HTML snippet that shows the backbone in 3Dmol.js (N, CA, C, O; Angstrom):
<script src="https://3Dmol.org/build/3Dmol-min.js"></script>
<div id="view" style="width:600px;height:400px;position:relative"></div>
<script>
const pdb = `
ATOM      1  N   ASN A   1      -2.617   9.134   9.313  1.00  0.00           N
ATOM      2  CA  ASN A   1      -3.232   8.638   8.192  1.00  0.00           C
ATOM      3  C   ASN A   1      -2.787   7.288   7.690  1.00  0.00           C
ATOM      4  O   ASN A   1      -1.573   7.178   7.516  1.00  0.00           O
ATOM      5  N   GLU A   2      -3.506   6.288   7.438  1.00  0.00           N
ATOM      6  CA  GLU A   2      -3.249   5.009   7.078  1.00  0.00           C
ATOM      7  C   GLU A   2      -3.891   4.670   5.760  1.00  0.00           C
ATOM      8  O   GLU A   2      -4.857   5.319   5.358  1.00  0.00           O
ATOM      9  N   VAL A   3      -3.394   3.702   5.102  1.00  0.00           N
ATOM     10  CA  VAL A   3      -4.086   3.052   3.894  1.00  0.00           C
ATOM     11  C   VAL A   3      -4.751   1.816   4.328  1.00  0.00           C
ATOM     12  O   VAL A   3      -4.086   0.853   4.709  1.00  0.00           O
ATOM     13  N   LEU A   4      -6.049   1.800   4.287  1.00  0.00           N
ATOM     14  CA  LEU A   4      -6.862   0.629   4.590  1.00  0.00           C
ATOM     15  C   LEU A   4      -7.433   0.011   3.368  1.00  0.00           C
ATOM     16  O   LEU A   4      -7.791   0.741   2.444  1.00  0.00           O
ATOM     17  N   PHE A   5      -7.541  -1.217   3.297  1.00  0.00           N
ATOM     18  CA  PHE A   5      -8.141  -1.990   2.171  1.00  0.00           C
ATOM     19  C   PHE A   5      -9.111  -3.030   2.570  1.00  0.00           C
ATOM     20  O   PHE A   5      -8.853  -3.803   3.493  1.00  0.00           O
ATOM     21  N   ARG A   6     -10.267  -3.079   1.877  1.00  0.00           N
ATOM     22  CA  ARG A   6     -11.254  -4.215   2.063  1.00  0.00           C
ATOM     23  C   ARG A   6     -11.612  -4.720   0.656  1.00  0.00           C
ATOM     24  O   ARG A   6     -11.907  -3.929  -0.240  1.00  0.00           O
ATOM     25  N   ALA A   7     -11.584  -6.004   0.482  1.00  0.00           N
ATOM     26  CA  ALA A   7     -11.872  -6.601  -0.817  1.00  0.00           C
ATOM     27  C   ALA A   7     -13.304  -7.117  -0.791  1.00  0.00           C
ATOM     28  O   ALA A   7     -13.810  -7.519   0.257  1.00  0.00           O
ATOM     29  N   SER A   8     -13.968  -7.102  -1.979  1.00  0.00           N
ATOM     30  CA  SER A   8     -15.250  -7.769  -2.110  1.00  0.00           C
ATOM     31  C   SER A   8     -15.189  -8.615  -3.439  1.00  0.00           C
ATOM     32  O   SER A   8     -14.782  -8.113  -4.487  1.00  0.00           O
ATOM     33  N   THR A   9     -15.611  -9.917  -3.344  1.00  0.00           N
ATOM     34  CA  THR A   9     -15.635 -10.725  -4.423  1.00  0.00           C
ATOM     35  C   THR A   9     -17.077 -11.034  -4.923  1.00  0.00           C
ATOM     36  O   THR A   9     -17.254 -11.957  -5.719  1.00  0.00           O
ATOM     37  N   ASP A  10     -18.013 -10.347  -4.509  1.00  0.00           N
ATOM     38  CA  ASP A  10     -19.393 -10.528  -4.831  1.00  0.00           C
ATOM     39  C   ASP A  10     -20.124  -9.310  -5.195  1.00  0.00           C
ATOM     40  O   ASP A  10     -21.294  -9.119  -4.864  1.00  0.00           O
ATOM     41  N   GLY A  11     -19.353  -8.416  -5.943  1.00  0.00           N
ATOM     42  CA  GLY A  11     -19.954  -7.146  -6.419  1.00  0.00           C
ATOM     43  C   GLY A  11     -20.273  -6.119  -5.357  1.00  0.00           C
ATOM     44  O   GLY A  11     -21.013  -5.176  -5.636  1.00  0.00           O
ATOM     45  N   GLY A  12     -19.769  -6.251  -4.200  1.00  0.00           N
ATOM     46  CA  GLY A  12     -19.961  -5.209  -3.091  1.00  0.00           C
ATOM     47  C   GLY A  12     -21.074  -5.703  -2.186  1.00  0.00           C
ATOM     48  O   GLY A  12     -21.444  -4.919  -1.312  1.00  0.00           O
ATOM     49  N   ALA A  13     -21.623  -6.811  -2.263  1.00  0.00           N
ATOM     50  CA  ALA A  13     -22.669  -7.327  -1.364  1.00  0.00           C
ATOM     51  C   ALA A  13     -21.961  -7.515   0.020  1.00  0.00           C
ATOM     52  O   ALA A  13     -22.574  -7.197   1.039  1.00  0.00           O
ATOM     53  N   SER A  14     -20.731  -8.007   0.089  1.00  0.00           N
ATOM     54  CA  SER A  14     -20.100  -8.166   1.286  1.00  0.00           C
ATOM     55  C   SER A  14     -18.565  -7.904   1.159  1.00  0.00           C
ATOM     56  O   SER A  14     -17.990  -7.965   0.072  1.00  0.00           O
ATOM     57  N   PHE A  15     -17.965  -7.622   2.284  1.00  0.00           N
ATOM     58  CA  PHE A  15     -16.447  -7.340   2.217  1.00  0.00           C
ATOM     59  C   PHE A  15     -15.645  -8.108   3.197  1.00  0.00           C
ATOM     60  O   PHE A  15     -16.131  -8.434   4.280  1.00  0.00           O
ATOM     61  N   ALA A  16     -14.380  -8.422   2.841  1.00  0.00           N
ATOM     62  CA  ALA A  16     -13.551  -9.074   3.810  1.00  0.00           C
ATOM     63  C   ALA A  16     -13.116  -8.065   4.868  1.00  0.00           C
ATOM     64  O   ALA A  16     -13.345  -6.864   4.725  1.00  0.00           O
ATOM     65  N   ASP A  17     -12.469  -8.579   5.959  1.00  0.00           N
ATOM     66  CA  ASP A  17     -11.999  -7.679   7.020  1.00  0.00           C
ATOM     67  C   ASP A  17     -11.021  -6.621   6.385  1.00  0.00           C
ATOM     68  O   ASP A  17     -10.420  -6.873   5.341  1.00  0.00           O
ATOM     69  N   LYS A  18     -10.890  -5.469   7.032  1.00  0.00           N
ATOM     70  CA  LYS A  18      -9.906  -4.434   6.536  1.00  0.00           C
ATOM     71  C   LYS A  18      -8.499  -4.864   6.856  1.00  0.00           C
ATOM     72  O   LYS A  18      -8.202  -5.502   7.866  1.00  0.00           O
ATOM     73  N   THR A  19      -7.601  -4.448   5.870  1.00  0.00           N
ATOM     74  CA  THR A  19      -6.198  -4.723   6.096  1.00  0.00           C
ATOM     75  C   THR A  19      -5.546  -3.232   6.101  1.00  0.00           C
ATOM     76  O   THR A  19      -5.881  -2.370   5.288  1.00  0.00           O
ATOM     77  N   ASN A  20      -4.646  -3.051   7.042  1.00  0.00           N
ATOM     78  CA  ASN A  20      -3.830  -1.800   7.085  1.00  0.00           C
ATOM     79  C   ASN A  20      -2.656  -2.051   6.159  1.00  0.00           C
ATOM     80  O   ASN A  20      -1.781  -2.834   6.529  1.00  0.00           O
ATOM     81  N   LEU A  21      -2.572  -1.448   4.986  1.00  0.00           N
ATOM     82  CA  LEU A  21      -1.447  -1.729   4.151  1.00  0.00           C
ATOM     83  C   LEU A  21      -0.238  -0.818   4.412  1.00  0.00           C
ATOM     84  O   LEU A  21       0.884  -1.179   4.056  1.00  0.00           O
ATOM     85  N   SER A  22      -0.443   0.340   5.017  1.00  0.00           N
ATOM     86  CA  SER A  22       0.668   1.213   5.285  1.00  0.00           C
ATOM     87  C   SER A  22       1.326   0.952   6.735  1.00  0.00           C
ATOM     88  O   SER A  22       2.545   0.845   6.871  1.00  0.00           O
ATOM     89  N   ASN A  23       0.487   0.868   7.721  1.00  0.00           N
ATOM     90  CA  ASN A  23       0.909   0.642   9.101  1.00  0.00           C
ATOM     91  C   ASN A  23       2.197   1.416   9.544  1.00  0.00           C
ATOM     92  O   ASN A  23       3.175   0.857  10.041  1.00  0.00           O
ATOM     93  N   THR A  24       2.102   2.657   9.328  1.00  0.00           N
ATOM     94  CA  THR A  24       3.207   3.512   9.634  1.00  0.00           C
ATOM     95  C   THR A  24       2.853   4.381  10.881  1.00  0.00           C
ATOM     96  O   THR A  24       1.707   4.802  11.036  1.00  0.00           O
ATOM     97  N   THR A  25       3.836   4.637  11.748  1.00  0.00           N
ATOM     98  CA  THR A  25       3.581   5.482  12.962  1.00  0.00           C
ATOM     99  C   THR A  25       4.255   6.809  12.840  1.00  0.00           C
ATOM    100  O   THR A  25       3.842   7.788  13.461  1.00  0.00           O
ATOM    101  N   ASP A  26       5.335   6.850  12.009  1.00  0.00           N
ATOM    102  CA  ASP A  26       6.213   8.128  11.914  1.00  0.00           C
ATOM    103  C   ASP A  26       5.960   8.944  10.724  1.00  0.00           C
ATOM    104  O   ASP A  26       6.682   9.911  10.480  1.00  0.00           O
ATOM    105  N   SER A  27       4.847   8.571   9.864  1.00  0.00           N
ATOM    106  CA  SER A  27       4.542   9.504   8.741  1.00  0.00           C
ATOM    107  C   SER A  27       3.078   9.237   8.438  1.00  0.00           C
ATOM    108  O   SER A  27       2.414   8.338   8.954  1.00  0.00           O
ATOM    109  N   ASP A  28       2.642  10.129   7.532  1.00  0.00           N
ATOM    110  CA  ASP A  28       1.217  10.119   6.954  1.00  0.00           C
ATOM    111  C   ASP A  28       1.213   9.364   5.724  1.00  0.00           C
ATOM    112  O   ASP A  28       2.122   9.534   4.912  1.00  0.00           O
ATOM    113  N   SER A  29       0.238   8.511   5.501  1.00  0.00           N
ATOM    114  CA  SER A  29       0.127   7.906   4.166  1.00  0.00           C
ATOM    115  C   SER A  29      -0.984   8.638   3.396  1.00  0.00           C
ATOM    116  O   SER A  29      -2.142   8.639   3.813  1.00  0.00           O
ATOM    117  N   GLU A  30      -0.602   9.278   2.234  1.00  0.00           N
ATOM    118  CA  GLU A  30      -1.509  10.117   1.616  1.00  0.00           C
ATOM    119  C   GLU A  30      -1.574   9.853   0.102  1.00  0.00           C
ATOM    120  O   GLU A  30      -0.790   9.053  -0.408  1.00  0.00           O
ATOM    121  N   ARG A  31      -2.484  10.505  -0.619  1.00  0.00           N
ATOM    122  CA  ARG A  31      -2.596  10.462  -2.037  1.00  0.00           C
ATOM    123  C   ARG A  31      -2.565   9.059  -2.584  1.00  0.00           C
ATOM    124  O   ARG A  31      -1.714   8.699  -3.397  1.00  0.00           O
ATOM    125  N   VAL A  32      -3.517   8.272  -2.116  1.00  0.00           N
ATOM    126  CA  VAL A  32      -3.654   6.887  -2.519  1.00  0.00           C
ATOM    127  C   VAL A  32      -4.299   6.662  -3.819  1.00  0.00           C
ATOM    128  O   VAL A  32      -5.302   7.319  -4.098  1.00  0.00           O
ATOM    129  N   GLU A  33      -3.803   5.757  -4.682  1.00  0.00           N
ATOM    130  CA  GLU A  33      -4.315   5.370  -5.855  1.00  0.00           C
ATOM    131  C   GLU A  33      -4.430   3.829  -5.989  1.00  0.00           C
ATOM    132  O   GLU A  33      -3.498   3.113  -5.623  1.00  0.00           O
ATOM    133  N   VAL A  34      -5.552   3.322  -6.503  1.00  0.00           N
ATOM    134  CA  VAL A  34      -5.800   1.843  -6.639  1.00  0.00           C
ATOM    135  C   VAL A  34      -6.037   1.556  -8.105  1.00  0.00           C
ATOM    136  O   VAL A  34      -6.677   2.303  -8.845  1.00  0.00           O
ATOM    137  N   ASP A  35      -5.452   0.378  -8.481  1.00  0.00           N
ATOM    138  CA  ASP A  35      -5.700  -0.097  -9.857  1.00  0.00           C
ATOM    139  C   ASP A  35      -5.750  -1.642  -9.785  1.00  0.00           C
ATOM    140  O   ASP A  35      -4.930  -2.317  -9.162  1.00  0.00           O
ATOM    141  N   ALA A  36      -6.757  -2.113 -10.461  1.00  0.00           N
ATOM    142  CA  ALA A  36      -7.118  -3.489 -10.446  1.00  0.00           C
ATOM    143  C   ALA A  36      -7.337  -4.004 -11.790  1.00  0.00           C
ATOM    144  O   ALA A  36      -7.921  -3.305 -12.618  1.00  0.00           O
ATOM    145  N   ASP A  37      -6.860  -5.322 -12.109  1.00  0.00           N
ATOM    146  CA  ASP A  37      -7.044  -5.838 -13.388  1.00  0.00           C
ATOM    147  C   ASP A  37      -7.046  -7.389 -13.178  1.00  0.00           C
ATOM    148  O   ASP A  37      -6.084  -7.948 -12.652  1.00  0.00           O
ATOM    149  N   GLU A  38      -8.172  -8.076 -13.613  1.00  0.00           N
ATOM    150  CA  GLU A  38      -8.335  -9.473 -13.373  1.00  0.00           C
ATOM    151  C   GLU A  38      -8.109  -9.876 -11.882  1.00  0.00           C
ATOM    152  O   GLU A  38      -8.977  -9.535 -11.079  1.00  0.00           O
ATOM    153  N   ASP A  39      -7.042 -10.559 -11.446  1.00  0.00           N
ATOM    154  CA  ASP A  39      -6.906 -10.879 -10.023  1.00  0.00           C
ATOM    155  C   ASP A  39      -5.747 -10.106  -9.372  1.00  0.00           C
ATOM    156  O   ASP A  39      -5.307 -10.455  -8.277  1.00  0.00           O
ATOM    157  N   SER A  40      -5.252  -9.048 -10.053  1.00  0.00           N
ATOM    158  CA  SER A  40      -4.247  -8.182  -9.461  1.00  0.00           C
ATOM    159  C   SER A  40      -4.720  -6.931  -8.959  1.00  0.00           C
ATOM    160  O   SER A  40      -5.587  -6.343  -9.604  1.00  0.00           O
ATOM    161  N   VAL A  41      -4.251  -6.413  -7.843  1.00  0.00           N
ATOM    162  CA  VAL A  41      -4.482  -5.228  -7.254  1.00  0.00           C
ATOM    163  C   VAL A  41      -3.243  -4.469  -6.884  1.00  0.00           C
ATOM    164  O   VAL A  41      -2.406  -4.992  -6.148  1.00  0.00           O
ATOM    165  N   VAL A  42      -3.081  -3.200  -7.386  1.00  0.00           N
ATOM    166  CA  VAL A  42      -1.816  -2.474  -7.098  1.00  0.00           C
ATOM    167  C   VAL A  42      -2.307  -1.204  -6.419  1.00  0.00           C
ATOM    168  O   VAL A  42      -3.175  -0.497  -6.930  1.00  0.00           O
ATOM    169  N   ILE A  43      -1.761  -0.949  -5.321  1.00  0.00           N
ATOM    170  CA  ILE A  43      -2.105   0.274  -4.482  1.00  0.00           C
ATOM    171  C   ILE A  43      -0.797   1.091  -4.302  1.00  0.00           C
ATOM    172  O   ILE A  43       0.207   0.538  -3.854  1.00  0.00           O
ATOM    173  N   THR A  44      -0.803   2.383  -4.643  1.00  0.00           N
ATOM    174  CA  THR A  44       0.259   3.299  -4.491  1.00  0.00           C
ATOM    175  C   THR A  44      -0.088   4.426  -3.523  1.00  0.00           C
ATOM    176  O   THR A  44      -1.260   4.795  -3.454  1.00  0.00           O
ATOM    177  N   TRP A  45       0.784   4.956  -2.827  1.00  0.00           N
ATOM    178  CA  TRP A  45       0.607   6.114  -2.076  1.00  0.00           C
ATOM    179  C   TRP A  45       1.919   6.818  -1.666  1.00  0.00           C
ATOM    180  O   TRP A  45       3.015   6.350  -1.973  1.00  0.00           O
ATOM    181  N   TRP A  46       1.773   7.917  -0.989  1.00  0.00           N
ATOM    182  CA  TRP A  46       3.089   8.631  -0.554  1.00  0.00           C
ATOM    183  C   TRP A  46       3.091   8.613   0.964  1.00  0.00           C
ATOM    184  O   TRP A  46       2.089   8.876   1.629  1.00  0.00           O
ATOM    185  N   GLU A  47       4.317   8.276   1.497  1.00  0.00           N
ATOM    186  CA  GLU A  47       4.541   8.342   2.876  1.00  0.00           C
ATOM    187  C   GLU A  47       5.245   9.739   3.145  1.00  0.00           C
ATOM    188  O   GLU A  47       6.315  10.000   2.595  1.00  0.00           O
ATOM    189  N   THR A  48       4.659  10.574   3.949  1.00  0.00           N
ATOM    190  CA  THR A  48       5.132  11.941   4.121  1.00  0.00           C
ATOM    191  C   THR A  48       5.328  12.189   5.612  1.00  0.00           C
ATOM    192  O   THR A  48       4.579  11.752   6.485  1.00  0.00           O
ATOM    193  N   ASN A  49       6.392  12.921   5.810  1.00  0.00           N
ATOM    194  CA  ASN A  49       6.600  13.488   7.258  1.00  0.00           C
ATOM    195  C   ASN A  49       7.099  14.867   7.076  1.00  0.00           C
ATOM    196  O   ASN A  49       6.915  15.465   6.017  1.00  0.00           O
ATOM    197  N   GLN A  50       7.779  15.433   8.165  1.00  0.00           N
ATOM    198  CA  GLN A  50       8.182  16.814   8.139  1.00  0.00           C
ATOM    199  C   GLN A  50       9.330  17.015   7.141  1.00  0.00           C
ATOM    200  O   GLN A  50       9.534  18.121   6.641  1.00  0.00           O
ATOM    201  N   THR A  51      10.087  15.928   6.850  1.00  0.00           N
ATOM    202  CA  THR A  51      11.408  16.074   6.077  1.00  0.00           C
ATOM    203  C   THR A  51      11.339  15.285   4.846  1.00  0.00           C
ATOM    204  O   THR A  51      12.250  15.485   4.042  1.00  0.00           O
ATOM    205  N   ASP A  52      10.416  14.404   4.531  1.00  0.00           N
ATOM    206  CA  ASP A  52      10.499  13.582   3.410  1.00  0.00           C
ATOM    207  C   ASP A  52       9.185  13.180   2.832  1.00  0.00           C
ATOM    208  O   ASP A  52       8.167  13.131   3.523  1.00  0.00           O
ATOM    209  N   GLU A  53       9.213  12.880   1.503  1.00  0.00           N
ATOM    210  CA  GLU A  53       7.991  12.379   0.855  1.00  0.00           C
ATOM    211  C   GLU A  53       8.501  11.164   0.022  1.00  0.00           C
ATOM    212  O   GLU A  53       9.355  11.337  -0.847  1.00  0.00           O
ATOM    213  N   THR A  54       7.988   9.962   0.283  1.00  0.00           N
ATOM    214  CA  THR A  54       8.425   8.866  -0.473  1.00  0.00           C
ATOM    215  C   THR A  54       7.240   8.068  -1.148  1.00  0.00           C
ATOM    216  O   THR A  54       6.256   7.720  -0.495  1.00  0.00           O
ATOM    217  N   PRO A  55       7.380   7.818  -2.397  1.00  0.00           N
ATOM    218  CA  PRO A  55       6.254   7.108  -3.105  1.00  0.00           C
ATOM    219  C   PRO A  55       6.456   5.603  -2.751  1.00  0.00           C
ATOM    220  O   PRO A  55       7.589   5.123  -2.748  1.00  0.00           O
ATOM    221  N   VAL A  56       5.394   4.889  -2.463  1.00  0.00           N
ATOM    222  CA  VAL A  56       5.426   3.409  -2.119  1.00  0.00           C
ATOM    223  C   VAL A  56       4.274   2.711  -2.828  1.00  0.00           C
ATOM    224  O   VAL A  56       3.340   3.351  -3.311  1.00  0.00           O
ATOM    225  N   MET A  57       4.363   1.353  -2.882  1.00  0.00           N
ATOM    226  CA  MET A  57       3.296   0.546  -3.432  1.00  0.00           C
ATOM    227  C   MET A  57       3.312  -0.787  -2.759  1.00  0.00           C
ATOM    228  O   MET A  57       4.315  -1.239  -2.208  1.00  0.00           O
ATOM    229  N   ARG A  58       2.105  -1.426  -2.829  1.00  0.00           N
ATOM    230  CA  ARG A  58       1.961  -2.832  -2.500  1.00  0.00           C
ATOM    231  C   ARG A  58       1.120  -3.535  -3.542  1.00  0.00           C
ATOM    232  O   ARG A  58       0.167  -2.953  -4.061  1.00  0.00           O
ATOM    233  N   VAL A  59       1.429  -4.692  -3.837  1.00  0.00           N
ATOM    234  CA  VAL A  59       0.778  -5.476  -4.950  1.00  0.00           C
ATOM    235  C   VAL A  59       0.166  -6.731  -4.400  1.00  0.00           C
ATOM    236  O   VAL A  59       0.746  -7.374  -3.526  1.00  0.00           O
ATOM    237  N   SER A  60      -0.996  -7.092  -4.896  1.00  0.00           N
ATOM    238  CA  SER A  60      -1.681  -8.364  -4.602  1.00  0.00           C
ATOM    239  C   SER A  60      -1.875  -9.112  -5.910  1.00  0.00           C
ATOM    240  O   SER A  60      -2.163  -8.495  -6.935  1.00  0.00           O
ATOM    241  N   SER A  61      -1.725 -10.392  -5.893  1.00  0.00           N
ATOM    242  CA  SER A  61      -1.903 -11.130  -7.173  1.00  0.00           C
ATOM    243  C   SER A  61      -3.126 -12.112  -6.883  1.00  0.00           C
ATOM    244  O   SER A  61      -3.368 -13.007  -7.693  1.00  0.00           O
ATOM    245  N   ASP A  62      -3.854 -11.961  -5.800  1.00  0.00           N
ATOM    246  CA  ASP A  62      -4.913 -12.912  -5.479  1.00  0.00           C
ATOM    247  C   ASP A  62      -6.190 -12.048  -5.074  1.00  0.00           C
ATOM    248  O   ASP A  62      -6.789 -12.279  -4.023  1.00  0.00           O
ATOM    249  N   ASN A  63      -6.551 -11.111  -5.894  1.00  0.00           N
ATOM    250  CA  ASN A  63      -7.834 -10.279  -5.601  1.00  0.00           C
ATOM    251  C   ASN A  63      -7.747  -9.561  -4.331  1.00  0.00           C
ATOM    252  O   ASN A  63      -8.800  -9.273  -3.761  1.00  0.00           O
ATOM    253  N   GLY A  64      -6.636  -9.239  -3.822  1.00  0.00           N
ATOM    254  CA  GLY A  64      -6.518  -8.457  -2.512  1.00  0.00           C
ATOM    255  C   GLY A  64      -6.726  -9.243  -1.223  1.00  0.00           C
ATOM    256  O   GLY A  64      -7.028  -8.714  -0.153  1.00  0.00           O
ATOM    257  N   VAL A  65      -6.544 -10.526  -1.408  1.00  0.00           N
ATOM    258  CA  VAL A  65      -6.574 -11.417  -0.232  1.00  0.00           C
ATOM    259  C   VAL A  65      -5.345 -11.184   0.627  1.00  0.00           C
ATOM    260  O   VAL A  65      -5.428 -11.020   1.844  1.00  0.00           O
ATOM    261  N   THR A  66      -4.201 -11.176  -0.046  1.00  0.00           N
ATOM    262  CA  THR A  66      -2.884 -10.928   0.541  1.00  0.00           C
ATOM    263  C   THR A  66      -2.074  -9.916  -0.379  1.00  0.00           C
ATOM    264  O   THR A  66      -2.300  -9.816  -1.585  1.00  0.00           O
ATOM    265  N   PHE A  67      -1.134  -9.193   0.279  1.00  0.00           N
ATOM    266  CA  PHE A  67      -0.411  -8.253  -0.337  1.00  0.00           C
ATOM    267  C   PHE A  67       1.171  -8.561  -0.091  1.00  0.00           C
ATOM    268  O   PHE A  67       1.584  -9.052   0.960  1.00  0.00           O
ATOM    269  N   GLY A  68       1.936  -8.239  -1.102  1.00  0.00           N
ATOM    270  CA  GLY A  68       3.373  -8.367  -0.933  1.00  0.00           C
ATOM    271  C   GLY A  68       3.919  -7.219   0.057  1.00  0.00           C
ATOM    272  O   GLY A  68       3.107  -6.478   0.611  1.00  0.00           O
ATOM    273  N   PRO A  69       5.160  -7.095   0.250  1.00  0.00           N
ATOM    274  CA  PRO A  69       5.781  -6.137   1.060  1.00  0.00           C
ATOM    275  C   PRO A  69       5.548  -4.733   0.531  1.00  0.00           C
ATOM    276  O   PRO A  69       5.132  -4.572  -0.616  1.00  0.00           O
ATOM    277  N   ILE A  70       5.807  -3.714   1.340  1.00  0.00           N
ATOM    278  CA  ILE A  70       5.800  -2.353   0.850  1.00  0.00           C
ATOM    279  C   ILE A  70       7.047  -2.203   0.097  1.00  0.00           C
ATOM    280  O   ILE A  70       8.148  -2.528   0.541  1.00  0.00           O
ATOM    281  N   LEU A  71       6.827  -1.685  -1.091  1.00  0.00           N
ATOM    282  CA  LEU A  71       7.933  -1.349  -2.085  1.00  0.00           C
ATOM    283  C   LEU A  71       8.128   0.079  -2.096  1.00  0.00           C
ATOM    284  O   LEU A  71       7.169   0.820  -2.316  1.00  0.00           O
ATOM    285  N   ARG A  72       9.372   0.568  -1.862  1.00  0.00           N
ATOM    286  CA  ARG A  72       9.672   2.027  -1.795  1.00  0.00           C
ATOM    287  C   ARG A  72      10.234   2.354  -3.260  1.00  0.00           C
ATOM    288  O   ARG A  72      11.197   1.767  -3.753  1.00  0.00           O
ATOM    289  N   LEU A  73       9.509   3.365  -3.887  1.00  0.00           N
ATOM    290  CA  LEU A  73       9.924   3.784  -5.172  1.00  0.00           C
ATOM    291  C   LEU A  73      10.769   5.011  -5.072  1.00  0.00           C
ATOM    292  O   LEU A  73      10.561   5.848  -4.194  1.00  0.00           O
ATOM    293  N   SER A  74      11.770   5.137  -6.008  1.00  0.00           N
ATOM    294  CA  SER A  74      12.551   6.392  -5.914  1.00  0.00           C
ATOM    295  C   SER A  74      12.617   7.067  -7.209  1.00  0.00           C
ATOM    296  O   SER A  74      12.252   6.492  -8.234  1.00  0.00           O
ATOM    297  N   SER A  75      13.076   8.290  -7.206  1.00  0.00           N
ATOM    298  CA  SER A  75      13.100   9.181  -8.358  1.00  0.00           C
ATOM    299  C   SER A  75      14.088   8.623  -9.363  1.00  0.00           C
ATOM    300  O   SER A  75      13.919   8.899 -10.551  1.00  0.00           O
ATOM    301  N   ASN A  76      15.100   7.865  -8.989  1.00  0.00           N
ATOM    302  CA  ASN A  76      16.092   7.315  -9.949  1.00  0.00           C
ATOM    303  C   ASN A  76      15.780   6.002 -10.498  1.00  0.00           C
ATOM    304  O   ASN A  76      16.642   5.324 -11.058  1.00  0.00           O
ATOM    305  N   GLY A  77      14.516   5.605 -10.348  1.00  0.00           N
ATOM    306  CA  GLY A  77      14.042   4.363 -11.028  1.00  0.00           C
ATOM    307  C   GLY A  77      14.266   3.062 -10.203  1.00  0.00           C
ATOM    308  O   GLY A  77      13.951   1.979 -10.696  1.00  0.00           O
ATOM    309  N   THR A  78      14.773   3.143  -9.025  1.00  0.00           N
ATOM    310  CA  THR A  78      14.881   1.936  -8.332  1.00  0.00           C
ATOM    311  C   THR A  78      13.795   1.598  -7.442  1.00  0.00           C
ATOM    312  O   THR A  78      13.108   2.516  -6.995  1.00  0.00           O
ATOM    313  N   ILE A  79      13.532   0.319  -7.104  1.00  0.00           N
ATOM    314  CA  ILE A  79      12.501  -0.067  -6.193  1.00  0.00           C
ATOM    315  C   ILE A  79      13.172  -0.989  -5.194  1.00  0.00           C
ATOM    316  O   ILE A  79      13.948  -1.855  -5.598  1.00  0.00           O
ATOM    317  N   ARG A  80      12.908  -0.841  -3.927  1.00  0.00           N
ATOM    318  CA  ARG A  80      13.358  -1.676  -2.878  1.00  0.00           C
ATOM    319  C   ARG A  80      12.313  -1.964  -1.850  1.00  0.00           C
ATOM    320  O   ARG A  80      11.380  -1.171  -1.724  1.00  0.00           O
ATOM    321  N   GLU A  81      12.390  -3.011  -1.120  1.00  0.00           N
ATOM    322  CA  GLU A  81      11.462  -3.368  -0.055  1.00  0.00           C
ATOM    323  C   GLU A  81      11.838  -2.539   1.157  1.00  0.00           C
ATOM    324  O   GLU A  81      13.003  -2.342   1.501  1.00  0.00           O
ATOM    325  N   ALA A  82      10.765  -2.067   1.780  1.00  0.00           N
ATOM    326  CA  ALA A  82      11.023  -1.269   3.008  1.00  0.00           C
ATOM    327  C   ALA A  82      11.391  -2.171   4.154  1.00  0.00           C
ATOM    328  O   ALA A  82      10.857  -3.277   4.238  1.00  0.00           O
ATOM    329  N   VAL A  83      12.237  -1.782   5.006  1.00  0.00           N
ATOM    330  CA  VAL A  83      12.710  -2.539   6.126  1.00  0.00           C
ATOM    331  C   VAL A  83      11.895  -2.188   7.399  1.00  0.00           C
ATOM    332  O   VAL A  83      11.659  -1.009   7.661  1.00  0.00           O
ATOM    333  N   ASP A  84      11.465  -3.194   8.190  1.00  0.00           N
ATOM    334  CA  ASP A  84      10.770  -2.960   9.453  1.00  0.00           C
ATOM    335  C   ASP A  84      11.463  -1.909  10.282  1.00  0.00           C
ATOM    336  O   ASP A  84      12.688  -1.937  10.395  1.00  0.00           O
ATOM    337  N   GLY A  85      10.698  -0.943  10.893  1.00  0.00           N
ATOM    338  CA  GLY A  85      11.356  -0.042  11.654  1.00  0.00           C
ATOM    339  C   GLY A  85      11.740   1.265  10.933  1.00  0.00           C
ATOM    340  O   GLY A  85      11.943   2.286  11.590  1.00  0.00           O
ATOM    341  N   GLU A  86      11.840   1.247   9.603  1.00  0.00           N
ATOM    342  CA  GLU A  86      12.193   2.285   8.669  1.00  0.00           C
ATOM    343  C   GLU A  86      10.840   2.934   8.262  1.00  0.00           C
ATOM    344  O   GLU A  86       9.796   2.283   8.241  1.00  0.00           O
ATOM    345  N   GLU A  87      10.916   4.254   7.941  1.00  0.00           N
ATOM    346  CA  GLU A  87       9.777   4.943   7.470  1.00  0.00           C
ATOM    347  C   GLU A  87       9.246   4.187   6.267  1.00  0.00           C
ATOM    348  O   GLU A  87       9.992   3.825   5.357  1.00  0.00           O
ATOM    349  N   GLY A  88       7.977   3.964   6.281  1.00  0.00           N
ATOM    350  CA  GLY A  88       7.239   3.215   5.196  1.00  0.00           C
ATOM    351  C   GLY A  88       7.274   1.777   5.506  1.00  0.00           C
ATOM    352  O   GLY A  88       6.692   1.014   4.734  1.00  0.00           O
ATOM    353  N   GLY A  89       7.897   1.299   6.565  1.00  0.00           N
ATOM    354  CA  GLY A  89       7.951  -0.150   6.858  1.00  0.00           C
ATOM    355  C   GLY A  89       6.560  -0.658   7.301  1.00  0.00           C
ATOM    356  O   GLY A  89       5.753   0.125   7.802  1.00  0.00           O
ATOM    357  N   GLY A  90       6.298  -1.869   7.132  1.00  0.00           N
ATOM    358  CA  GLY A  90       4.979  -2.375   7.627  1.00  0.00           C
ATOM    359  C   GLY A  90       4.749  -3.834   7.567  1.00  0.00           C
ATOM    360  O   GLY A  90       3.683  -4.308   7.960  1.00  0.00           O
TER     361      GLY A  90
END
`;
const viewer = $3Dmol.createViewer("view");
viewer.addModel(pdb, "pdb");
viewer.setStyle({}, {cartoon: {color: "spectrum"}});
viewer.zoomTo();
viewer.render();
</script>
């Protein structure tokens, strides 16, 4: 399971190419939520495998044209960027 995103800037008449926001091979990306306000888009989801569930997010400040890195959220209130090759990396 992956998180795919396509943006429309004309009320849904057309859409940009899809972007794979999660791009994970060792876990499933599930329970996706999307929030948008003016030109910001925030997408959160859970990366799950047999031993772990990690909440993650990606943020766009240009209407979903580009997104920042995957940010791993933890239960102790910290946020860190996922590292390539690590679960949730992308």
